Backbone as CSV, one residue per row, in Angstrom:
resi,resn,N_x,N_y,N_z,CA_x,CA_y,CA_z,C_x,C_y,C_z
1,MET,15.007,-5.928,-7.052,13.723,-5.803,-6.433,13.727,-4.508,-5.661
2,ALA,12.607,-3.805,-5.683,12.439,-2.517,-5.051,11.268,-2.463,-4.154
3,VAL,11.347,-2.020,-2.967,10.178,-1.756,-2.040,9.649,-0.484,-2.477
4,LEU,8.295,-0.489,-2.834,7.706,0.711,-3.319,6.620,1.271,-2.350
5,VAL,6.199,0.464,-1.471,5.226,0.975,-0.459,5.374,0.107,0.885
6,THR,5.306,0.945,1.944,5.354,0.284,3.292,4.462,1.019,4.272
7,GLU,3.850,0.290,5.170,3.033,0.906,6.184,3.067,0.050,7.527
8,ASN,3.443,0.686,8.551,3.586,-0.065,9.872,2.418,0.235,10.814
9,PHE,1.435,1.123,10.330,0.203,1.384,11.072,0.567,2.004,12.525
10,THR,1.586,2.775,12.572,1.927,3.362,13.848,0.943,4.685,13.965
11,SER,0.468,5.095,12.912,-0.569,6.136,12.841,-1.543,5.867,11.813
12,ALA,-2.636,6.699,11.705,-3.606,6.367,10.764,-3.115,6.530,9.362
13,PRO,-3.235,5.567,8.540,-2.806,5.688,7.142,-3.783,6.522,6.329
14,ALA,-3.421,7.064,5.279,-4.200,7.848,4.342,-4.999,6.794,3.469
15,PHE,-6.309,6.586,3.737,-7.056,5.761,2.845,-8.502,6.187,2.860
16,THR,-9.241,5.879,1.905,-10.585,6.297,1.633,-11.444,5.076,2.013
17,GLN,-12.427,5.254,2.922,-13.348,4.304,3.474,-14.537,4.158,2.578
18,VAL,-14.806,2.944,2.053,-16.000,2.618,1.350,-16.615,1.326,1.967
19,GLY,-17.748,1.306,2.540,-18.316,0.089,3.208,-17.752,0.093,4.561
20,GLY,-17.435,-1.157,5.098,-16.906,-1.314,6.458,-15.560,-0.579,6.541
21,ALA,-15.391,-0.055,7.743,-14.093,0.694,7.942,-12.945,-0.090,8.546
22,LEU,-11.701,0.129,7.976,-10.512,-0.340,8.644,-9.843,0.759,9.313
23,VAL,-9.429,0.470,10.517,-8.852,1.362,11.418,-7.582,0.971,12.049
24,VAL,-6.700,1.828,12.481,-5.602,1.487,13.248,-5.845,1.471,14.762
25,SER,-5.489,0.312,15.379,-5.748,0.199,16.837,-4.467,-0.493,17.397
26,GLY,-3.867,0.154,18.230,-2.719,-0.463,18.992,-1.628,-0.664,17.937
27,GLY,-1.449,0.104,16.862,-0.406,-0.118,15.995,-0.684,-1.194,14.980
28,ARG,-1.970,-1.581,14.791,-2.270,-2.603,13.775,-3.620,-2.197,13.095
29,LEU,-3.884,-2.896,11.994,-5.066,-2.535,11.177,-6.021,-3.621,11.397
30,ARG,-7.296,-3.175,11.513,-8.459,-4.079,11.828,-9.764,-3.379,11.347
31,PRO,-10.813,-4.165,11.210,-12.088,-3.569,10.923,-12.588,-2.918,12.265
32,THR,-13.476,-1.956,12.168,-13.996,-1.289,13.302,-14.954,-2.243,14.043
33,THR,-15.696,-3.054,13.314,-16.599,-4.005,13.928,-16.457,-5.333,13.254
34,ASN,-16.848,-6.379,13.935,-16.900,-7.701,13.297,-18.074,-7.885,12.357
35,ASN,-18.072,-8.958,11.623,-19.089,-9.308,10.648,-19.251,-8.170,9.666
36,THR,-18.139,-7.594,9.305,-18.133,-6.496,8.235,-16.985,-6.867,7.257
37,ASP,-17.384,-6.724,5.912,-16.489,-6.836,4.916,-15.673,-5.656,4.427
38,CYS,-14.413,-5.726,4.432,-13.613,-4.563,4.001,-12.372,-5.069,3.132
39,ALA,-12.047,-4.221,2.159,-10.913,-4.534,1.342,-10.217,-3.195,0.977
40,GLY,-8.914,-3.244,0.782,-8.348,-1.862,0.303,-7.097,-2.161,-0.501
41,TYR,-6.824,-1.269,-1.334,-5.617,-1.410,-2.218,-4.742,-0.075,-2.089
42,SER,-3.491,-0.294,-2.208,-2.606,0.822,-2.119,-2.735,1.802,-3.340
43,ASN,-2.712,3.030,-3.039,-2.743,4.067,-4.173,-1.465,4.051,-5.030
44,THR,-0.505,3.523,-4.337,0.838,3.327,-5.167,0.767,2.074,-6.055
45,ASP,0.402,2.243,-7.286,0.451,1.117,-8.147,1.882,0.600,-8.388
46,MET,2.078,-0.619,-8.416,3.338,-1.332,-8.540,3.970,-0.947,-9.917
47,GLY,3.143,-0.595,-10.935,3.663,-0.262,-12.206,3.968,-1.357,-13.145
48,THR,3.745,-2.610,-12.601,4.128,-3.764,-13.317,3.300,-4.885,-12.792
49,THR,3.066,-5.929,-13.580,2.385,-7.108,-13.050,3.295,-8.042,-12.255
50,ASP,4.592,-7.818,-12.274,5.478,-8.676,-11.563,5.871,-7.939,-10.284
51,HIS,5.250,-8.416,-9.121,5.499,-7.728,-7.925,5.166,-8.570,-6.757
52,TYR,5.327,-8.172,-5.574,4.898,-8.845,-4.301,4.150,-8.039,-3.362
53,VAL,3.407,-8.677,-2.473,2.813,-8.043,-1.309,2.988,-8.860,-0.138
54,GLN,3.190,-8.273,1.043,3.194,-9.035,2.298,2.771,-8.211,3.438
55,ALA,2.298,-8.908,4.458,1.913,-8.214,5.665,1.906,-9.326,6.884
56,ASP,2.072,-8.788,8.060,2.045,-9.664,9.257,0.613,-9.788,9.666
57,LEU,0.177,-11.048,9.803,-1.110,-11.426,10.239,-1.001,-11.852,11.729
58,VAL,-1.609,-11.064,12.656,-1.578,-11.387,14.098,-2.855,-12.163,14.410
59,THR,-2.844,-13.392,14.859,-4.087,-14.196,15.188,-4.185,-14.471,16.671
60,THR,-5.370,-14.736,17.139,-5.578,-15.223,18.524,-6.048,-16.555,18.569
61,ALA,-6.527,-17.090,19.629,-6.934,-18.435,19.759,-8.140,-18.807,18.945
62,ASP,-8.929,-17.791,18.652,-10.270,-18.098,17.920,-10.121,-17.500,16.505
63,THR,-9.861,-18.399,15.557,-9.791,-18.028,14.108,-11.106,-18.392,13.375
64,SER,-12.177,-18.748,14.125,-13.377,-19.118,13.519,-13.931,-18.025,12.690
65,ASP,-14.354,-18.170,11.394,-15.003,-17.279,10.648,-14.154,-15.964,10.278
66,ASN,-12.740,-16.186,10.324,-11.854,-15.143,9.870,-11.373,-15.420,8.420
67,TYR,-11.409,-14.258,7.706,-11.003,-14.255,6.291,-10.177,-13.036,6.183
68,CYS,-8.819,-13.183,6.217,-7.889,-12.024,6.084,-6.849,-12.300,4.983
69,SER,-6.789,-11.359,4.090,-6.006,-11.707,2.901,-5.082,-10.648,2.412
70,VAL,-3.975,-11.040,1.645,-3.144,-10.133,0.965,-3.511,-10.415,-0.506
71,LEU,-3.530,-9.312,-1.327,-3.876,-9.346,-2.688,-2.861,-8.814,-3.647
72,ALA,-2.591,-9.491,-4.681,-1.645,-8.987,-5.766,-2.135,-9.154,-7.147
73,ARG,-1.506,-8.425,-8.034,-1.818,-8.397,-9.452,-3.467,-8.098,-9.559
74,TRP,-3.810,-7.112,-8.629,-5.253,-6.827,-8.547,-5.499,-5.654,-9.493
75,ASP,-6.715,-5.673,-10.020,-7.164,-4.521,-10.898,-7.801,-3.506,-10.121
76,GLY,-8.062,-3.676,-8.808,-8.778,-2.716,-8.003,-10.255,-2.730,-7.957
77,ILE,-10.750,-3.752,-8.724,-12.183,-3.926,-8.708,-12.578,-5.020,-7.710
78,ASP,-13.656,-4.895,-6.975,-14.082,-5.834,-5.984,-14.152,-7.192,-6.797
79,PRO,-13.379,-8.288,-6.486,-13.443,-9.529,-7.149,-14.919,-10.148,-7.247
80,ASN,-15.712,-9.803,-6.199,-17.039,-10.327,-6.239,-17.968,-9.676,-7.237
81,LEU,-17.420,-8.509,-7.856,-18.171,-7.843,-8.849,-17.503,-7.832,-10.134
82,GLY,-16.626,-8.929,-10.315,-16.016,-9.123,-11.639,-14.549,-8.720,-11.669
83,GLY,-13.942,-8.439,-10.490,-12.509,-8.034,-10.448,-11.620,-9.225,-10.582
84,ASP,-10.399,-8.944,-10.914,-9.308,-9.925,-11.073,-8.173,-9.699,-10.070
85,GLY,-7.515,-10.822,-9.730,-6.307,-10.726,-8.820,-6.055,-12.046,-8.126
86,TYR,-4.882,-12.117,-7.532,-4.485,-13.342,-6.720,-4.680,-12.996,-5.264
87,VAL,-5.249,-13.924,-4.495,-5.700,-13.712,-3.118,-5.075,-14.820,-2.236
88,PHE,-4.272,-14.433,-1.297,-3.662,-15.395,-0.309,-4.364,-15.134,1.012
89,GLN,-5.089,-16.050,1.515,-6.039,-15.768,2.548,-5.956,-16.703,3.789
90,GLN,-6.095,-16.005,4.969,-6.462,-16.824,6.179,-7.937,-17.149,6.095
91,ASN,-8.197,-18.489,6.101,-9.581,-18.916,5.971,-9.853,-19.818,7.107
92,PHE,-10.469,-19.293,8.193,-10.444,-20.006,9.479,-9.046,-20.267,9.850
93,ASP,-8.692,-21.562,10.141,-7.308,-21.723,10.529,-6.501,-22.344,9.311
94,SER,-7.059,-22.149,8.149,-6.337,-22.666,6.885,-5.809,-21.522,6.069
95,ALA,-4.800,-21.865,5.263,-4.308,-20.889,4.233,-4.714,-21.372,2.946
96,VAL,-5.376,-20.396,2.149,-5.857,-20.722,0.846,-5.441,-19.688,-0.112
97,LEU,-4.963,-20.123,-1.354,-4.530,-19.319,-2.423,-5.588,-19.433,-3.516
98,TYR,-6.046,-18.275,-3.945,-7.068,-18.211,-4.954,-6.568,-17.308,-6.234
99,GLY,-7.066,-17.679,-7.359,-7.000,-16.810,-8.420,-8.412,-16.280,-8.823
100,ALA,-8.671,-15.002,-8.712,-9.974,-14.439,-8.953,-9.976,-13.892,-10.390
101,ASN,-10.929,-14.396,-11.208,-11.006,-14.023,-12.590,-12.490,-13.749,-12.995
102,SER,-12.774,-12.514,-13.215,-14.081,-12.106,-13.601,-15.105,-12.488,-12.531
103,GLY,-14.709,-12.422,-11.251,-15.623,-12.719,-10.205,-15.633,-14.154,-9.728
104,THR,-15.002,-15.061,-10.514,-14.944,-16.463,-10.154,-13.680,-16.778,-9.434
105,PHE,-13.761,-17.466,-8.300,-12.635,-17.765,-7.409,-12.135,-19.178,-7.713
106,ASN,-10.874,-19.350,-8.154,-10.379,-20.629,-8.413,-9.287,-20.917,-7.437
107,THR,-9.553,-22.050,-6.740,-8.618,-22.431,-5.646,-7.319,-23.092,-6.199
108,LEU,-6.172,-22.446,-5.838,-4.914,-23.034,-6.318,-4.204,-23.955,-5.313
109,ALA,-4.584,-23.643,-3.973,-4.076,-24.429,-2.896,-4.736,-24.231,-1.553
110,THR,-4.837,-25.234,-0.716,-5.404,-25.096,0.604,-4.479,-25.831,1.549
111,ILE,-4.049,-25.175,2.593,-3.165,-25.703,3.697,-3.946,-25.734,4.906
112,THR,-4.513,-26.872,5.323,-5.327,-27.020,6.463,-4.517,-26.888,7.750
113,GLY,-5.011,-26.031,8.757,-4.328,-25.928,9.996,-3.063,-25.008,10.003
114,ALA,-2.918,-24.208,8.933,-1.730,-23.351,8.872,-1.607,-22.268,10.008
115,PHE,-2.945,-21.948,10.467,-3.027,-20.933,11.494,-3.588,-21.453,12.810
116,ALA,-3.458,-22.667,12.959,-4.023,-23.369,14.217,-3.432,-22.860,15.524
117,THR,-2.212,-22.366,15.521,-1.621,-21.779,16.713,-1.603,-20.348,16.689
118,PRO,-2.158,-19.708,17.733,-2.119,-18.254,17.785,-0.677,-17.754,17.739
119,GLY,-0.595,-16.556,16.929,0.733,-15.918,16.809,0.742,-15.029,15.642
120,THR,1.967,-14.604,15.261,2.214,-13.710,14.129,2.736,-14.414,12.943
121,TYR,2.148,-14.269,11.799,2.405,-14.976,10.504,2.640,-13.888,9.414
122,THR,3.827,-13.981,8.795,4.067,-13.098,7.641,3.575,-13.786,6.419
123,LEU,2.417,-13.272,5.808,1.855,-13.655,4.510,2.518,-12.944,3.419
124,ARG,3.071,-13.602,2.490,3.816,-13.097,1.353,3.239,-13.716,0.016
125,LEU,2.824,-12.878,-0.944,2.315,-13.367,-2.188,3.082,-12.657,-3.323
126,GLU,3.749,-13.598,-4.165,4.681,-13.112,-5.217,4.004,-13.449,-6.495
127,VAL,4.059,-12.610,-7.421,3.472,-12.873,-8.795,4.605,-12.438,-9.781
128,ASN,5.098,-13.320,-10.564,6.241,-12.911,-11.519,6.081,-13.864,-12.723
129,GLY,5.484,-13.231,-13.733,5.129,-13.859,-14.973,4.076,-14.948,-14.589
130,ASN,4.224,-16.196,-15.013,3.226,-17.299,-14.669,3.653,-17.967,-13.312
131,SER,4.621,-17.469,-12.596,4.958,-18.037,-11.354,4.366,-17.355,-10.230
132,ILE,3.540,-18.126,-9.434,2.776,-17.551,-8.319,3.228,-18.180,-7.034
133,SER,3.862,-17.426,-6.201,4.433,-18.011,-4.913,3.572,-17.487,-3.696
134,ALA,3.316,-18.372,-2.786,2.649,-17.985,-1.557,3.511,-18.483,-0.396
135,LYS,3.850,-17.671,0.574,4.783,-18.012,1.643,4.231,-17.542,2.966
136,ILE,4.524,-18.390,3.930,4.156,-17.981,5.274,5.356,-18.053,6.169
137,ASN,5.795,-16.926,6.747,7.057,-16.760,7.463,8.262,-17.169,6.630
138,GLY,8.206,-16.808,5.393,9.409,-17.017,4.566,9.438,-18.345,3.888
139,ALA,8.618,-19.309,4.208,8.617,-20.656,3.663,7.508,-20.815,2.634
140,HIS,7.780,-21.453,1.500,6.725,-21.672,0.579,5.740,-22.602,1.177
141,ILE,4.454,-22.387,0.860,3.436,-23.390,1.165,3.593,-24.559,0.153
142,SER,2.928,-25.731,0.555,3.151,-26.937,-0.242,2.691,-26.602,-1.730
143,GLY,3.524,-26.959,-2.679,3.212,-26.767,-4.053,3.669,-25.448,-4.660
144,SER,4.078,-24.521,-3.870,4.479,-23.223,-4.210,6.021,-23.311,-4.608
145,PRO,6.360,-22.644,-5.772,5.552,-21.734,-6.625,4.719,-22.509,-7.551
146,PHE,3.475,-21.929,-7.899,2.567,-22.548,-8.817,2.758,-21.915,-10.165
147,THR,2.431,-22.648,-11.210,2.469,-22.110,-12.606,0.989,-21.824,-12.903
148,ASN,0.656,-20.470,-13.123,-0.695,-20.183,-13.371,-0.800,-18.845,-14.189
149,SER,-1.652,-18.876,-15.191,-1.799,-17.727,-16.053,-3.151,-17.108,-15.987
150,LEU,-3.947,-17.406,-14.852,-5.240,-16.955,-14.846,-5.547,-15.486,-14.875
151,VAL,-4.549,-14.764,-14.143,-4.584,-13.310,-13.976,-3.279,-12.825,-14.599
152,THR,-3.358,-12.067,-15.709,-2.081,-11.533,-16.344,-1.941,-10.084,-16.300
153,VAL,-2.925,-9.304,-15.784,-2.842,-7.872,-15.672,-3.238,-7.437,-14.294
154,GLY,-2.893,-6.245,-13.970,-3.231,-5.659,-12.618,-1.949,-5.371,-11.946
155,GLY,-1.777,-4.057,-11.480,-0.606,-3.679,-10.720,-0.788,-3.147,-9.349
156,LYS,-1.993,-3.580,-8.792,-2.330,-3.023,-7.380,-2.085,-4.138,-6.418
157,VAL,-1.747,-3.783,-5.213,-1.584,-4.583,-4.097,-2.384,-4.130,-2.931
158,GLY,-2.912,-5.100,-2.081,-3.782,-4.614,-0.925,-4.094,-5.717,0.050
159,LEU,-5.137,-5.439,0.913,-5.492,-6.224,2.071,-7.091,-6.375,1.973
160,SER,-7.520,-7.479,2.537,-8.958,-7.585,2.897,-9.103,-8.305,4.176
161,MET,-10.287,-7.939,4.843,-10.463,-8.484,6.151,-11.953,-8.668,6.370
162,TYR,-12.264,-9.879,7.036,-13.684,-10.124,7.512,-13.472,-10.904,8.793
163,LEU,-14.035,-10.554,9.883,-14.089,-11.163,11.100,-15.477,-11.442,11.490
164,GLY,-15.930,-12.753,11.408,-17.382,-13.050,11.451,-18.091,-13.242,12.775
165,THR,-17.353,-13.446,13.805,-17.932,-13.672,15.103,-17.528,-12.808,16.189
166,ALA,-18.211,-12.778,17.225,-17.875,-11.716,18.335,-16.463,-12.003,18.916
167,THR,-15.972,-13.303,18.982,-14.765,-13.639,19.573,-13.651,-13.777,18.582
168,SER,-13.893,-13.826,17.249,-12.852,-14.041,16.255,-11.988,-12.678,16.182
169,ASP,-10.769,-12.890,15.968,-9.907,-11.686,16.019,-8.637,-11.920,15.282
170,SER,-8.356,-11.176,14.240,-7.069,-11.130,13.522,-6.790,-9.733,13.148
171,GLU,-5.523,-9.315,13.079,-5.076,-7.936,12.723,-3.890,-8.062,11.763
172,PHE,-3.706,-6.932,10.942,-2.631,-6.851,10.144,-1.570,-5.773,10.591
173,ASP,-0.280,-6.092,10.257,0.719,-5.064,10.630,1.788,-5.202,9.507
174,ASN,2.652,-4.197,9.410,3.849,-4.277,8.542,3.499,-4.615,7.131
175,PHE,2.676,-3.832,6.515,2.326,-4.094,5.120,3.536,-3.556,4.164
176,GLU,3.662,-4.332,3.104,4.754,-3.966,2.196,4.419,-4.437,0.750
177,GLY,4.802,-3.653,-0.209,4.604,-4.072,-1.648,5.717,-3.579,-2.439
178,GLY,6.188,-4.381,-3.440,7.292,-4.013,-4.167,7.337,-4.600,-5.593
179,ASP,8.163,-3.976,-6.398,8.304,-4.342,-7.803,9.589,-5.151,-7.958
180,PHE,9.412,-6.373,-8.623,10.661,-7.209,-8.884,11.642,-6.623,-9.831
181,ASN,11.241,-5.663,-10.609,12.074,-5.154,-11.637,12.747,-3.781,-11.465
182,ALA,11.930,-2.861,-10.916,12.298,-1.495,-10.862,13.036,-1.082,-9.626
183,ALA,13.729,-0.057,-9.619,14.307,0.604,-8.385,13.481,1.746,-8.044
184,GLY,12.778,1.650,-6.890,11.850,2.675,-6.572,12.095,3.196,-5.194
185,LEU,11.283,4.217,-4.747,11.360,4.781,-3.489,10.263,4.251,-2.578
186,ILE,10.478,4.247,-1.322,9.540,3.873,-0.333,8.546,5.072,-0.115
187,VAL,7.209,4.790,-0.213,6.295,5.734,-0.139,5.211,5.296,0.869
188,PRO,4.415,6.208,1.553,3.497,5.846,2.425,2.284,4.989,1.695
189,LEU,1.601,4.116,2.465,0.508,3.402,1.983,-0.672,4.326,1.914
190,SER,-1.552,4.149,0.845,-2.734,4.829,0.795,-3.760,3.976,0.246
191,ILE,-4.766,3.426,0.923,-5.612,2.355,0.591,-7.109,2.779,0.664
192,PRO,-7.717,2.936,-0.435,-9.233,3.045,-0.455,-9.794,1.603,-0.069
193,VAL,-10.812,1.635,0.793,-11.432,0.418,1.238,-12.719,0.181,0.594
194,ILE,-12.901,-1.088,0.110,-14.136,-1.314,-0.623,-14.820,-2.485,0.073
195,SER,-16.121,-2.382,0.169,-16.870,-3.502,0.741,-16.898,-4.724,-0.164
196,ARG,-16.799,-5.872,0.251,-16.966,-7.031,-0.450,-17.512,-8.266,0.375
197,SER,-18.164,-9.098,-0.273,-19.082,-10.076,0.433,-18.520,-11.565,0.351
198,ASN,-17.892,-11.904,-0.747,-17.580,-13.211,-0.977,-16.107,-13.663,-1.139
199,LEU,-15.265,-12.649,-0.650,-13.802,-12.999,-0.652,-13.551,-13.922,0.570
200,ARG,-14.477,-14.910,0.805,-14.306,-15.896,1.827,-14.972,-17.144,1.360
201,ARG,-14.324,-18.250,1.496,-14.831,-19.457,0.869,-14.644,-20.480,1.976
């Protein structure tokens, strides 16, 4: 396993803004305003469909209308416009794993109350052949790993964020992506950000 990309958001990362803006604030990544859809993928392609992505999700007491995700095996196209990829998401206080295929979201798992307590949660999504693993703080969610072949191509990893209310608040930190097979170098994250509207269910 090789770590290919990492970003601690201690300074502004190199990314291209499209739609709502993701910015670094206090050493973490967040949208500039609430009620705005943003998503971004690393310019460092994993070079294989067998890879992982992880990031620390920092939550507060109000998780209402929060949708914050790590994405793997992503083709880089907005899933709402026909893109493909696996999505592991904070959905209010629940954790939800989706497979997005041609713009259709297929729910693989829902863990109610996974983020009920404010704190820092490491979200990790692993895609290795037909084995899809979703982990929180190093532990598999119930049912993980899943056997699923919905998405078979795509080498991009990334993040998406939507904070829907004035008091809802979540942030990302310590982003990382890697290849299960190759030995690679650590390189800075570069994520173009794309607007999306329905990566929330």
